[in-house]
A tleap script that builds the chain and sets N, CA, C and O, in Angstrom:
source leaprc.protein.ff14SB
mol = sequence {
  NMET SER GLU THR ILE THR ILE THR VAL GLU
  THR THR ALA SER HIE GLU ALA ILE ASP ILE
  THR ASP GLU ILE VAL ALA ALA VAL GLY SER
  GLY VAL ARG GLY LEU ALA LEU VAL HIE THR
  GLN HIE THR THR ILE ALA LEU VAL ILE GLY
  PRO SER ASP GLU GLY MET LEU GLU ASP PHE
  VAL ARG VAL GLY GLU ARG LEU LEU ALA GLU
  SER GLY PRO PHE VAL HIE LEU GLU HIE ASP
  ASN ALA ASN GLY GLU ALA HIE VAL MET SER
  ALA ILE GLY GLY THR ARG LEU LEU LEU PRO
  VAL ASP ALA ASP GLY LEU ARG LEU GLY THR
  TRP GLN ARG ILE LEU LEU LEU GLU PHE ASP
  GLY PRO ARG SER ARG LYS VAL ASP ILE ASP
  VAL TYR GLY GLY GLY LEU GLY ALA CTHR
}
set mol.1.N position { 70.039 131.091 -188.680 }
set mol.1.CA position { 70.236 129.721 -188.322 }
set mol.1.C position { 71.603 129.191 -188.588 }
set mol.1.O position { 72.447 129.955 -189.055 }
set mol.2.N position { 71.840 128.181 -188.378 }
set mol.2.CA position { 73.363 127.711 -188.682 }
set mol.2.C position { 73.580 126.279 -188.403 }
set mol.2.O position { 73.161 125.693 -187.405 }
set mol.3.N position { 74.119 125.874 -189.156 }
set mol.3.CA position { 74.656 124.474 -189.455 }
set mol.3.C position { 75.744 124.129 -188.784 }
set mol.3.O position { 76.618 124.950 -189.064 }
set mol.4.N position { 76.138 123.330 -188.038 }
set mol.4.CA position { 77.415 122.815 -187.450 }
set mol.4.C position { 78.219 121.954 -188.097 }
set mol.4.O position { 77.829 120.790 -188.187 }
set mol.5.N position { 79.288 122.267 -188.583 }
set mol.5.CA position { 80.505 121.455 -189.208 }
set mol.5.C position { 81.317 121.288 -188.611 }
set mol.5.O position { 81.820 122.292 -188.105 }
set mol.6.N position { 81.952 119.909 -188.298 }
set mol.6.CA position { 82.701 119.376 -187.361 }
set mol.6.C position { 83.759 118.931 -188.021 }
set mol.6.O position { 83.619 118.149 -188.962 }
set mol.7.N position { 85.055 119.402 -187.586 }
set mol.7.CA position { 86.135 119.131 -188.340 }
set mol.7.C position { 87.045 117.882 -187.251 }
set mol.7.O position { 86.762 117.999 -186.059 }
set mol.8.N position { 88.044 116.784 -187.592 }
set mol.8.CA position { 88.608 116.147 -186.597 }
set mol.8.C position { 90.228 116.241 -186.891 }
set mol.8.O position { 90.790 115.846 -187.912 }
set mol.9.N position { 90.828 116.855 -185.759 }
set mol.9.CA position { 92.273 116.837 -185.667 }
set mol.9.C position { 92.696 115.734 -184.901 }
set mol.9.O position { 92.269 115.498 -183.770 }
set mol.10.N position { 93.564 115.025 -185.526 }
set mol.10.CA position { 94.392 114.074 -184.768 }
set mol.10.C position { 95.555 114.604 -184.141 }
set mol.10.O position { 96.261 115.098 -185.020 }
set mol.11.N position { 96.140 114.740 -182.863 }
set mol.11.CA position { 97.158 115.431 -182.414 }
set mol.11.C position { 98.097 113.796 -181.972 }
set mol.11.O position { 97.731 112.634 -181.792 }
set mol.12.N position { 99.377 114.481 -181.941 }
set mol.12.CA position { 100.520 113.423 -182.030 }
set mol.12.C position { 101.390 113.427 -180.796 }
set mol.12.O position { 102.157 112.508 -180.508 }
set mol.13.N position { 101.204 114.602 -180.040 }
set mol.13.CA position { 102.204 114.814 -178.823 }
set mol.13.C position { 101.366 115.118 -177.679 }
set mol.13.O position { 100.205 115.518 -177.765 }
set mol.14.N position { 102.108 114.878 -176.429 }
set mol.14.CA position { 101.209 115.544 -175.285 }
set mol.14.C position { 100.839 117.081 -175.374 }
set mol.14.O position { 99.802 117.603 -174.967 }
set mol.15.N position { 102.082 117.786 -176.094 }
set mol.15.CA position { 101.897 119.287 -175.913 }
set mol.15.C position { 102.026 119.657 -177.424 }
set mol.15.O position { 103.056 119.110 -177.816 }
set mol.16.N position { 101.589 120.166 -178.184 }
set mol.16.CA position { 101.569 120.453 -179.692 }
set mol.16.C position { 100.727 121.745 -179.867 }
set mol.16.O position { 99.819 122.060 -179.097 }
set mol.17.N position { 101.099 122.443 -180.921 }
set mol.17.CA position { 100.310 123.513 -181.603 }
set mol.17.C position { 100.346 123.090 -183.070 }
set mol.17.O position { 101.328 122.745 -183.728 }
set mol.18.N position { 98.891 123.204 -183.494 }
set mol.18.CA position { 98.586 122.717 -185.078 }
set mol.18.C position { 98.051 124.081 -185.649 }
set mol.18.O position { 97.367 124.848 -184.971 }
set mol.19.N position { 98.300 124.243 -186.534 }
set mol.19.CA position { 97.641 125.245 -187.547 }
set mol.19.C position { 96.335 124.636 -188.249 }
set mol.19.O position { 96.578 123.856 -189.170 }
set mol.20.N position { 95.094 124.855 -187.976 }
set mol.20.CA position { 93.967 124.401 -188.355 }
set mol.20.C position { 93.168 125.550 -189.455 }
set mol.20.O position { 92.009 125.477 -189.865 }
set mol.21.N position { 94.077 126.482 -189.729 }
set mol.21.CA position { 93.203 127.540 -190.552 }
set mol.21.C position { 92.678 126.938 -191.991 }
set mol.21.O position { 91.615 127.303 -192.493 }
set mol.22.N position { 93.372 126.173 -192.466 }
set mol.22.CA position { 92.703 125.643 -193.829 }
set mol.22.C position { 91.536 125.095 -193.778 }
set mol.22.O position { 90.632 125.317 -194.583 }
set mol.23.N position { 91.473 124.229 -192.681 }
set mol.23.CA position { 90.218 123.310 -192.558 }
set mol.23.C position { 88.990 124.190 -192.077 }
set mol.23.O position { 87.790 123.992 -192.269 }
set mol.24.N position { 89.633 125.231 -191.388 }
set mol.24.CA position { 88.217 126.074 -190.639 }
set mol.24.C position { 87.763 127.210 -192.123 }
set mol.24.O position { 86.661 127.746 -192.246 }
set mol.25.N position { 88.817 127.337 -193.009 }
set mol.25.CA position { 88.407 128.068 -193.971 }
set mol.25.C position { 87.456 127.590 -195.098 }
set mol.25.O position { 86.526 128.150 -195.679 }
set mol.26.N position { 87.997 126.395 -195.203 }
set mol.26.CA position { 87.303 125.503 -196.072 }
set mol.26.C position { 85.528 125.174 -195.608 }
set mol.26.O position { 84.561 125.109 -196.366 }
set mol.27.N position { 85.564 125.049 -194.448 }
set mol.27.CA position { 84.286 124.663 -193.920 }
set mol.27.C position { 83.251 125.884 -193.648 }
set mol.27.O position { 82.053 125.694 -193.439 }
set mol.28.N position { 83.884 127.197 -193.678 }
set mol.28.CA position { 83.214 128.237 -193.638 }
set mol.28.C position { 82.507 128.651 -195.046 }
set mol.28.O position { 81.333 128.959 -195.248 }
set mol.29.N position { 83.603 128.558 -195.958 }
set mol.29.CA position { 83.218 128.644 -197.315 }
set mol.29.C position { 83.343 130.209 -197.459 }
set mol.29.O position { 84.066 130.960 -196.805 }
set mol.30.N position { 82.359 130.554 -198.593 }
set mol.30.CA position { 82.405 132.106 -198.808 }
set mol.30.C position { 81.005 132.421 -199.424 }
set mol.30.O position { 80.323 131.489 -199.848 }
set mol.31.N position { 80.610 133.562 -199.477 }
set mol.31.CA position { 79.088 134.038 -200.023 }
set mol.31.C position { 78.391 134.451 -198.803 }
set mol.31.O position { 77.445 135.211 -199.006 }
set mol.32.N position { 78.596 134.177 -197.740 }
set mol.32.CA position { 77.935 134.802 -196.348 }
set mol.32.C position { 78.446 135.817 -195.848 }
set mol.32.O position { 79.653 136.046 -195.924 }
set mol.33.N position { 77.676 136.515 -195.310 }
set mol.33.CA position { 78.237 137.717 -194.408 }
set mol.33.C position { 77.446 137.552 -193.120 }
set mol.33.O position { 76.248 137.372 -192.900 }
set mol.34.N position { 78.622 137.686 -192.266 }
set mol.34.CA position { 78.196 137.301 -190.901 }
set mol.34.C position { 79.343 136.912 -189.814 }
set mol.34.O position { 80.424 137.496 -189.738 }
set mol.35.N position { 79.006 136.017 -189.127 }
set mol.35.CA position { 80.368 135.584 -187.942 }
set mol.35.C position { 80.471 133.980 -187.973 }
set mol.35.O position { 79.457 133.365 -188.302 }
set mol.36.N position { 81.519 133.338 -187.682 }
set mol.36.CA position { 81.930 132.311 -187.706 }
set mol.36.C position { 82.287 131.845 -186.188 }
set mol.36.O position { 83.374 132.198 -185.730 }
set mol.37.N position { 81.383 131.047 -185.380 }
set mol.37.CA position { 81.699 130.635 -184.097 }
set mol.37.C position { 82.661 129.276 -184.166 }
set mol.37.O position { 82.110 128.208 -184.434 }
set mol.38.N position { 83.807 129.304 -183.974 }
set mol.38.CA position { 84.742 127.967 -183.960 }
set mol.38.C position { 85.100 127.682 -182.493 }
set mol.38.O position { 85.759 128.394 -181.735 }
set mol.39.N position { 84.585 126.611 -182.277 }
set mol.39.CA position { 84.541 126.085 -180.898 }
set mol.39.C position { 84.856 124.616 -180.602 }
set mol.39.O position { 84.694 123.815 -181.522 }
set mol.40.N position { 85.317 124.151 -179.332 }
set mol.40.CA position { 85.387 122.925 -179.013 }
set mol.40.C position { 84.916 122.383 -177.677 }
set mol.40.O position { 85.046 123.195 -176.761 }
set mol.41.N position { 84.401 121.205 -177.343 }
set mol.41.CA position { 83.917 120.685 -176.275 }
set mol.41.C position { 84.707 120.446 -175.417 }
set mol.41.O position { 84.323 120.505 -174.249 }
set mol.42.N position { 86.210 120.061 -175.751 }
set mol.42.CA position { 87.086 119.522 -175.004 }
set mol.42.C position { 87.879 120.677 -173.715 }
set mol.42.O position { 87.972 121.849 -174.081 }
set mol.43.N position { 88.258 120.432 -172.705 }
set mol.43.CA position { 88.658 120.806 -171.870 }
set mol.43.C position { 89.992 120.911 -171.532 }
set mol.43.O position { 90.436 121.502 -170.548 }
set mol.44.N position { 90.789 120.154 -172.610 }
set mol.44.CA position { 92.206 120.388 -172.414 }
set mol.44.C position { 92.885 120.705 -173.614 }
set mol.44.O position { 94.071 120.394 -173.729 }
set mol.45.N position { 92.206 121.354 -174.629 }
set mol.45.CA position { 93.290 122.068 -175.760 }
set mol.45.C position { 92.346 123.588 -175.586 }
set mol.45.O position { 91.317 123.802 -174.945 }
set mol.46.N position { 93.077 124.377 -176.336 }
set mol.46.CA position { 92.792 125.954 -176.742 }
set mol.46.C position { 92.698 125.954 -177.982 }
set mol.46.O position { 93.333 125.202 -178.721 }
set mol.47.N position { 91.673 127.032 -178.435 }
set mol.47.CA position { 91.790 127.585 -179.828 }
set mol.47.C position { 92.221 128.985 -179.797 }
set mol.47.O position { 91.589 129.679 -179.000 }
set mol.48.N position { 93.226 129.626 -180.530 }
set mol.48.CA position { 93.885 131.122 -180.456 }
set mol.48.C position { 94.105 131.344 -181.794 }
set mol.48.O position { 94.164 130.460 -182.650 }
set mol.49.N position { 94.206 132.337 -181.945 }
set mol.49.CA position { 94.650 132.939 -182.997 }
set mol.49.C position { 96.271 133.595 -182.861 }
set mol.49.O position { 96.670 134.226 -181.883 }
set mol.50.N position { 97.128 133.260 -184.165 }
set mol.50.CA position { 98.506 133.718 -183.779 }
set mol.50.C position { 99.090 133.477 -185.157 }
set mol.50.O position { 98.385 133.198 -186.127 }
set mol.51.N position { 100.507 133.606 -185.204 }
set mol.51.CA position { 101.079 133.303 -186.561 }
set mol.51.C position { 101.524 131.999 -186.507 }
set mol.51.O position { 101.515 131.314 -185.484 }
set mol.52.N position { 101.997 131.571 -187.821 }
set mol.52.CA position { 101.924 130.043 -187.740 }
set mol.52.C position { 103.188 129.511 -188.040 }
set mol.52.O position { 103.276 128.285 -188.101 }
set mol.53.N position { 104.463 130.396 -188.296 }
set mol.53.CA position { 105.590 129.721 -188.738 }
set mol.53.C position { 106.075 128.736 -187.763 }
set mol.53.O position { 105.827 128.750 -186.558 }
set mol.54.N position { 106.791 127.879 -188.399 }
set mol.54.CA position { 107.435 126.465 -187.475 }
set mol.54.C position { 108.079 126.985 -186.103 }
set mol.54.O position { 107.965 126.388 -185.033 }
set mol.55.N position { 108.581 127.857 -186.240 }
set mol.55.CA position { 109.439 128.447 -184.796 }
set mol.55.C position { 108.237 129.020 -183.979 }
set mol.55.O position { 108.299 128.794 -182.770 }
set mol.56.N position { 107.107 129.752 -184.447 }
set mol.56.CA position { 106.055 129.979 -183.582 }
set mol.56.C position { 105.466 128.993 -183.018 }
set mol.56.O position { 105.387 128.842 -181.799 }
set mol.57.N position { 104.987 128.213 -183.908 }
set mol.57.CA position { 104.476 126.845 -183.228 }
set mol.57.C position { 105.139 126.118 -182.143 }
set mol.57.O position { 104.502 125.534 -181.266 }
set mol.58.N position { 106.554 126.155 -182.206 }
set mol.58.CA position { 107.525 125.689 -181.212 }
set mol.58.C position { 107.421 126.201 -180.107 }
set mol.58.O position { 107.373 125.546 -179.066 }
set mol.59.N position { 107.366 127.536 -180.181 }
set mol.59.CA position { 107.158 128.668 -179.168 }
set mol.59.C position { 105.852 128.783 -178.014 }
set mol.59.O position { 105.840 129.064 -176.816 }
set mol.60.N position { 104.869 128.453 -178.916 }
set mol.60.CA position { 103.537 128.185 -178.135 }
set mol.60.C position { 103.691 127.043 -176.991 }
set mol.60.O position { 103.220 127.029 -175.854 }
set mol.61.N position { 104.506 126.085 -177.663 }
set mol.61.CA position { 104.633 124.721 -176.920 }
set mol.61.C position { 105.499 124.898 -175.818 }
set mol.61.O position { 105.182 124.515 -174.692 }
set mol.62.N position { 106.815 125.579 -176.128 }
set mol.62.CA position { 107.780 125.868 -175.146 }
set mol.62.C position { 107.195 126.907 -173.939 }
set mol.62.O position { 107.514 126.833 -172.752 }
set mol.63.N position { 106.304 127.846 -174.504 }
set mol.63.CA position { 106.137 128.951 -173.064 }
set mol.63.C position { 104.927 128.052 -172.527 }
set mol.63.O position { 104.941 128.044 -171.296 }
set mol.64.N position { 104.002 127.378 -173.007 }
set mol.64.CA position { 102.796 126.257 -172.109 }
set mol.64.C position { 103.752 125.735 -171.285 }
set mol.64.O position { 103.804 126.164 -170.132 }
set mol.65.N position { 104.801 124.583 -171.780 }
set mol.65.CA position { 105.289 123.757 -170.726 }
set mol.65.C position { 106.383 124.583 -169.923 }
set mol.65.O position { 106.868 123.980 -168.966 }
set mol.66.N position { 106.842 125.855 -170.160 }
set mol.66.CA position { 107.453 126.510 -169.103 }
set mol.66.C position { 106.128 127.315 -167.984 }
set mol.66.O position { 106.562 127.617 -166.872 }
set mol.67.N position { 105.114 127.537 -168.159 }
set mol.67.CA position { 104.100 127.928 -167.579 }
set mol.67.C position { 103.864 126.828 -166.627 }
set mol.67.O position { 103.835 127.077 -165.422 }
set mol.68.N position { 103.711 125.758 -167.023 }
set mol.68.CA position { 103.288 124.578 -166.306 }
set mol.68.C position { 103.985 124.217 -165.430 }
set mol.68.O position { 103.508 123.875 -164.348 }
set mol.69.N position { 105.713 124.202 -165.764 }
set mol.69.CA position { 106.481 123.843 -164.963 }
set mol.69.C position { 106.569 124.685 -163.695 }
set mol.69.O position { 106.658 124.215 -162.561 }
set mol.70.N position { 106.531 126.171 -164.054 }
set mol.70.CA position { 106.529 127.153 -162.621 }
set mol.70.C position { 105.314 126.813 -161.885 }
set mol.70.O position { 105.424 126.958 -160.667 }
set mol.71.N position { 104.118 126.374 -162.334 }
set mol.71.CA position { 102.859 126.551 -161.432 }
set mol.71.C position { 102.617 125.283 -161.082 }
set mol.71.O position { 101.447 125.045 -160.780 }
set mol.72.N position { 103.433 124.339 -161.030 }
set mol.72.CA position { 102.986 122.914 -160.608 }
set mol.72.C position { 103.696 122.919 -158.969 }
set mol.72.O position { 104.508 123.776 -158.622 }
set mol.73.N position { 103.248 121.871 -158.128 }
set mol.73.CA position { 102.431 120.811 -158.789 }
set mol.73.C position { 100.892 121.127 -158.547 }
set mol.73.O position { 100.440 121.840 -157.651 }
set mol.74.N position { 100.200 120.467 -159.502 }
set mol.74.CA position { 98.483 120.698 -159.582 }
set mol.74.C position { 97.837 119.785 -158.645 }
set mol.74.O position { 98.522 118.883 -158.160 }
set mol.75.N position { 96.457 119.915 -158.288 }
set mol.75.CA position { 96.237 119.063 -157.173 }
set mol.75.C position { 94.910 118.349 -157.891 }
set mol.75.O position { 94.249 117.465 -157.346 }
set mol.76.N position { 94.615 118.956 -159.358 }
set mol.76.CA position { 93.312 118.403 -159.666 }
set mol.76.C position { 93.621 116.883 -160.366 }
set mol.76.O position { 94.477 116.733 -161.238 }
set mol.77.N position { 92.941 115.999 -159.939 }
set mol.77.CA position { 92.878 114.483 -160.946 }
set mol.77.C position { 91.763 114.384 -161.376 }
set mol.77.O position { 90.742 114.732 -160.784 }
set mol.78.N position { 91.828 113.934 -162.377 }
set mol.78.CA position { 90.371 113.373 -163.211 }
set mol.78.C position { 90.486 112.070 -163.783 }
set mol.78.O position { 91.305 111.947 -164.694 }
set mol.79.N position { 89.832 111.082 -163.429 }
set mol.79.CA position { 89.848 109.702 -164.015 }
set mol.79.C position { 91.371 108.957 -163.827 }
set mol.79.O position { 92.016 108.197 -164.550 }
set mol.80.N position { 91.578 109.472 -162.691 }
set mol.80.CA position { 93.149 108.857 -162.490 }
set mol.80.C position { 94.004 109.402 -163.149 }
set mol.80.O position { 95.132 108.920 -163.041 }
set mol.81.N position { 93.811 110.681 -164.140 }
set mol.81.CA position { 94.831 111.210 -165.016 }
set mol.81.C position { 94.999 112.438 -164.318 }
set mol.81.O position { 94.066 113.098 -163.860 }
set mol.82.N position { 96.330 112.762 -164.239 }
set mol.82.CA position { 96.864 114.005 -163.485 }
set mol.82.C position { 96.989 114.959 -164.811 }
set mol.82.O position { 98.107 115.115 -165.302 }
set mol.83.N position { 95.885 115.576 -165.373 }
set mol.83.CA position { 95.753 116.336 -166.156 }
set mol.83.C position { 95.221 117.938 -165.729 }
set mol.83.O position { 94.892 118.774 -166.571 }
set mol.84.N position { 95.213 118.135 -164.468 }
set mol.84.CA position { 94.874 119.456 -164.247 }
set mol.84.C position { 95.366 120.409 -164.990 }
set mol.84.O position { 94.563 121.183 -165.511 }
set mol.85.N position { 96.769 120.586 -165.217 }
set mol.85.CA position { 97.575 121.527 -165.812 }
set mol.85.C position { 96.965 121.627 -167.299 }
set mol.85.O position { 96.937 122.727 -167.850 }
set mol.86.N position { 96.484 120.495 -167.936 }
set mol.86.CA position { 95.770 120.680 -169.431 }
set mol.86.C position { 94.351 121.520 -169.298 }
set mol.86.O position { 93.941 122.267 -170.187 }
set mol.87.N position { 93.690 121.289 -168.091 }
set mol.87.CA position { 92.669 122.016 -167.923 }
set mol.87.C position { 92.878 123.459 -167.561 }
set mol.87.O position { 92.106 124.243 -168.115 }
set mol.88.N position { 93.679 123.911 -166.824 }
set mol.88.CA position { 94.222 125.134 -166.586 }
set mol.88.C position { 94.399 125.842 -167.871 }
set mol.88.O position { 93.685 126.815 -168.118 }
set mol.89.N position { 95.562 125.310 -168.963 }
set mol.89.CA position { 95.950 125.892 -169.851 }
set mol.89.C position { 94.512 126.011 -170.666 }
set mol.89.O position { 94.304 127.182 -170.982 }
set mol.90.N position { 93.726 125.328 -170.982 }
set mol.90.CA position { 92.624 125.275 -171.906 }
set mol.90.C position { 91.828 126.441 -171.569 }
set mol.90.O position { 91.321 127.156 -172.434 }
set mol.91.N position { 91.733 126.604 -170.547 }
set mol.91.CA position { 90.943 127.814 -169.785 }
set mol.91.C position { 91.620 129.171 -169.972 }
set mol.91.O position { 90.881 130.096 -170.310 }
set mol.92.N position { 92.701 129.381 -169.830 }
set mol.92.CA position { 93.794 130.344 -170.309 }
set mol.92.C position { 93.728 130.438 -171.733 }
set mol.92.O position { 93.905 131.622 -172.015 }
set mol.93.N position { 93.601 129.930 -172.499 }
set mol.93.CA position { 93.995 130.228 -173.996 }
set mol.93.C position { 92.285 130.169 -174.643 }
set mol.93.O position { 92.064 130.802 -175.675 }
set mol.94.N position { 91.361 129.541 -174.106 }
set mol.94.CA position { 90.123 129.568 -174.462 }
set mol.94.C position { 89.530 128.659 -175.454 }
set mol.94.O position { 90.254 128.239 -176.357 }
set mol.95.N position { 88.469 128.355 -175.399 }
set mol.95.CA position { 87.793 126.866 -176.343 }
set mol.95.C position { 87.009 127.485 -177.294 }
set mol.95.O position { 86.468 126.699 -178.072 }
set mol.96.N position { 86.734 128.921 -177.504 }
set mol.96.CA position { 86.045 129.483 -178.819 }
set mol.96.C position { 86.843 130.579 -179.374 }
set mol.96.O position { 87.715 131.234 -178.802 }
set mol.97.N position { 86.410 130.680 -180.582 }
set mol.97.CA position { 86.977 132.077 -181.243 }
set mol.97.C position { 85.495 132.282 -182.075 }
set mol.97.O position { 84.740 131.450 -182.578 }
set mol.98.N position { 85.425 133.794 -181.989 }
set mol.98.CA position { 84.487 134.358 -182.847 }
set mol.98.C position { 84.914 135.324 -183.891 }
set mol.98.O position { 85.157 136.481 -183.547 }
set mol.99.N position { 85.033 134.956 -185.160 }
set mol.99.CA position { 85.516 135.580 -186.581 }
set mol.99.C position { 84.396 136.026 -187.491 }
set mol.99.O position { 83.277 135.515 -187.552 }
set mol.100.N position { 84.916 137.196 -188.292 }
set mol.100.CA position { 83.915 137.917 -189.009 }
set mol.100.C position { 84.018 137.220 -190.289 }
set mol.100.O position { 85.090 136.745 -190.664 }
set mol.101.N position { 82.968 137.143 -190.954 }
set mol.101.CA position { 82.700 136.209 -192.420 }
set mol.101.C position { 82.472 137.217 -193.459 }
set mol.101.O position { 81.322 137.648 -193.377 }
set mol.102.N position { 83.070 137.688 -194.296 }
set mol.102.CA position { 82.491 138.583 -195.558 }
set mol.102.C position { 82.354 137.893 -196.683 }
set mol.102.O position { 82.680 136.707 -196.631 }
set mol.103.N position { 81.919 138.363 -197.791 }
set mol.103.CA position { 81.527 137.788 -199.171 }
set mol.103.C position { 82.794 136.782 -199.653 }
set mol.103.O position { 82.542 135.865 -200.434 }
set mol.104.N position { 83.978 136.963 -199.224 }
set mol.104.CA position { 85.390 136.207 -199.456 }
set mol.104.C position { 85.527 135.111 -198.725 }
set mol.104.O position { 86.288 134.262 -199.188 }
set mol.105.N position { 84.925 134.851 -197.552 }
set mol.105.CA position { 84.943 134.202 -196.419 }
set mol.105.C position { 85.322 134.552 -195.084 }
set mol.105.O position { 84.872 135.537 -194.498 }
set mol.106.N position { 86.190 133.705 -194.581 }
set mol.106.CA position { 86.634 134.267 -193.198 }
set mol.106.C position { 87.763 135.384 -193.177 }
set mol.106.O position { 88.852 135.157 -193.704 }
set mol.107.N position { 87.554 136.295 -192.712 }
set mol.107.CA position { 88.414 137.485 -192.812 }
set mol.107.C position { 89.252 137.336 -191.514 }
set mol.107.O position { 88.808 137.344 -190.366 }
set mol.108.N position { 90.570 137.195 -191.913 }
set mol.108.CA position { 91.722 137.060 -191.197 }
set mol.108.C position { 92.850 138.065 -191.370 }
set mol.108.O position { 92.668 138.615 -192.456 }
set mol.109.N position { 93.743 138.460 -190.879 }
set mol.109.CA position { 94.621 139.532 -190.931 }
set mol.109.C position { 95.902 138.836 -191.690 }
set mol.109.O position { 95.913 137.609 -191.793 }
set mol.110.N position { 96.903 139.562 -192.182 }
set mol.110.CA position { 97.736 138.814 -192.839 }
set mol.110.C position { 98.545 137.704 -192.258 }
set mol.110.O position { 99.096 136.802 -192.889 }
set mol.111.N position { 98.539 137.892 -190.977 }
set mol.111.CA position { 99.588 136.668 -190.219 }
set mol.111.C position { 98.659 135.865 -189.475 }
set mol.111.O position { 99.091 134.838 -188.951 }
set mol.112.N position { 97.371 136.194 -189.339 }
set mol.112.CA position { 96.724 135.412 -188.311 }
set mol.112.C position { 96.386 134.168 -188.990 }
set mol.112.O position { 96.097 134.127 -190.186 }
set mol.113.N position { 96.421 133.265 -188.305 }
set mol.113.CA position { 96.157 131.930 -188.414 }
set mol.113.C position { 95.244 131.362 -187.195 }
set mol.113.O position { 95.253 132.070 -186.188 }
set mol.114.N position { 94.571 130.348 -187.155 }
set mol.114.CA position { 93.721 129.640 -186.102 }
set mol.114.C position { 94.569 128.430 -185.854 }
set mol.114.O position { 94.970 127.598 -186.669 }
set mol.115.N position { 94.776 128.510 -184.448 }
set mol.115.CA position { 95.850 127.386 -183.953 }
set mol.115.C position { 94.833 126.632 -182.891 }
set mol.115.O position { 94.030 127.079 -182.072 }
set mol.116.N position { 95.175 125.452 -183.221 }
set mol.116.CA position { 94.771 124.387 -181.758 }
set mol.116.C position { 95.920 124.020 -181.109 }
set mol.116.O position { 96.933 123.528 -181.606 }
set mol.117.N position { 95.650 124.348 -179.737 }
set mol.117.CA position { 96.987 123.937 -178.594 }
set mol.117.C position { 96.445 122.761 -177.749 }
set mol.117.O position { 95.471 122.782 -176.997 }
set mol.118.N position { 97.331 121.662 -178.045 }
set mol.118.CA position { 96.899 120.443 -177.514 }
set mol.118.C position { 97.751 120.498 -175.945 }
set mol.118.O position { 98.841 121.068 -175.901 }
set mol.119.N position { 97.237 119.948 -174.860 }
set mol.119.CA position { 97.583 120.246 -173.630 }
set mol.119.C position { 97.801 118.551 -172.958 }
set mol.119.O position { 98.396 118.320 -171.905 }
set mol.120.N position { 97.300 117.724 -173.660 }
set mol.120.CA position { 96.917 116.454 -173.130 }
set mol.120.C position { 96.878 115.278 -174.179 }
set mol.120.O position { 96.110 114.320 -174.096 }
set mol.121.N position { 97.675 115.446 -175.034 }
set mol.121.CA position { 97.562 114.410 -176.190 }
set mol.121.C position { 98.483 113.400 -176.103 }
set mol.121.O position { 99.297 113.281 -175.188 }
set mol.122.N position { 98.346 112.558 -177.194 }
set mol.122.CA position { 97.872 112.517 -178.230 }
set mol.122.C position { 96.524 112.237 -178.528 }
set mol.122.O position { 96.368 111.018 -178.594 }
set mol.123.N position { 95.566 112.818 -178.718 }
set mol.123.CA position { 94.235 112.532 -179.004 }
set mol.123.C position { 93.562 112.816 -180.296 }
set mol.123.O position { 94.097 113.585 -181.095 }
set mol.124.N position { 92.359 112.216 -180.570 }
set mol.124.CA position { 91.460 112.852 -181.802 }
set mol.124.C position { 90.786 114.027 -181.170 }
set mol.124.O position { 90.306 113.995 -180.037 }
set mol.125.N position { 90.775 115.036 -181.940 }
set mol.125.CA position { 89.825 116.167 -181.281 }
set mol.125.C position { 89.085 116.793 -182.298 }
set mol.125.O position { 89.587 116.939 -183.412 }
set mol.126.N position { 87.677 117.272 -181.979 }
set mol.126.CA position { 86.828 117.785 -182.452 }
set mol.126.C position { 86.886 119.145 -182.519 }
set mol.126.O position { 87.327 119.713 -181.520 }
set mol.127.N position { 86.478 119.947 -183.650 }
set mol.127.CA position { 86.305 121.086 -183.472 }
set mol.127.C position { 85.015 121.563 -184.055 }
set mol.127.O position { 84.865 120.794 -185.004 }
set mol.128.N position { 84.063 122.325 -184.045 }
set mol.128.CA position { 82.980 122.816 -184.282 }
set mol.128.C position { 83.143 123.897 -185.026 }
set mol.128.O position { 84.042 124.677 -184.711 }
set mol.129.N position { 82.289 124.178 -186.195 }
set mol.129.CA position { 82.370 125.605 -186.533 }
set mol.129.C position { 80.816 126.133 -187.047 }
set mol.129.O position { 80.380 125.619 -188.077 }
set mol.130.N position { 80.228 126.853 -186.545 }
set mol.130.CA position { 78.884 127.518 -186.879 }
set mol.130.C position { 78.910 128.861 -187.587 }
set mol.130.O position { 79.353 129.852 -187.006 }
set mol.131.N position { 78.524 128.908 -188.616 }
set mol.131.CA position { 78.564 130.229 -189.261 }
set mol.131.C position { 77.249 130.831 -189.339 }
set mol.131.O position { 76.309 130.159 -189.763 }
set mol.132.N position { 77.070 132.194 -188.923 }
set mol.132.CA position { 75.911 132.726 -188.706 }
set mol.132.C position { 75.692 134.122 -189.657 }
set mol.132.O position { 76.164 135.236 -189.434 }
set mol.133.N position { 74.919 133.748 -190.663 }
set mol.133.CA position { 74.940 135.049 -191.822 }
set mol.133.C position { 73.817 135.624 -191.809 }
set mol.133.O position { 73.005 135.448 -190.901 }
set mol.134.N position { 73.583 136.522 -192.986 }
set mol.134.CA position { 72.367 137.716 -192.889 }
set mol.134.C position { 72.620 138.837 -191.930 }
set mol.134.O position { 71.712 139.648 -191.750 }
set mol.135.N position { 73.668 138.960 -191.345 }
set mol.135.CA position { 73.569 140.096 -190.292 }
set mol.135.C position { 74.834 141.017 -190.466 }
set mol.135.O position { 75.598 140.673 -191.368 }
set mol.136.N position { 75.120 141.966 -189.849 }
set mol.136.CA position { 76.217 142.870 -190.059 }
set mol.136.C position { 76.545 143.460 -191.435 }
set mol.136.O position { 77.690 143.414 -191.884 }
set mol.137.N position { 75.618 143.962 -192.034 }
set mol.137.CA position { 75.718 144.757 -193.184 }
set mol.137.C position { 75.430 143.892 -194.361 }
set mol.137.O position { 75.752 144.310 -195.474 }
set mol.138.N position { 74.758 142.527 -194.212 }
set mol.138.CA position { 74.616 141.555 -195.394 }
set mol.138.C position { 73.928 142.407 -196.542 }
set mol.138.O position { 73.516 143.557 -196.392 }
set mol.139.N position { 73.889 141.928 -197.295 }
set mol.139.CA position { 72.914 142.661 -198.494 }
set mol.139.C position { 71.934 141.943 -199.110 }
set mol.139.O position { 71.232 142.471 -199.973 }
savepdb mol mol.pdb
quit
């Protein structure tokens, strides 16, 4: 069984990359072995693993904007908002991550960070974390 913990992320730009690793690590905690499912129900953001230095965050935004510029115009309209591009980018990046958890907490590589990529901001975003313990070698 799992309990869902929800964090809220306030984005400040139409296209933005935000490191949310520390919030996810705190939500997962330690002492459980298993898996953490990090997911969102939004269709205009993505959750990815990547390095988080300032230049890299800018590069995520820059590459996303370049892909969008080369791919348009988009025909999808929703609620009078031309955000088809945001839906496509979210689908490419993905809206969920499945990560291992050991006794020390979330197991990430040295340079791995959890990033929220905003494609239709600024908005208030919800990210859910479910930790499933007791499996995968739990003692």
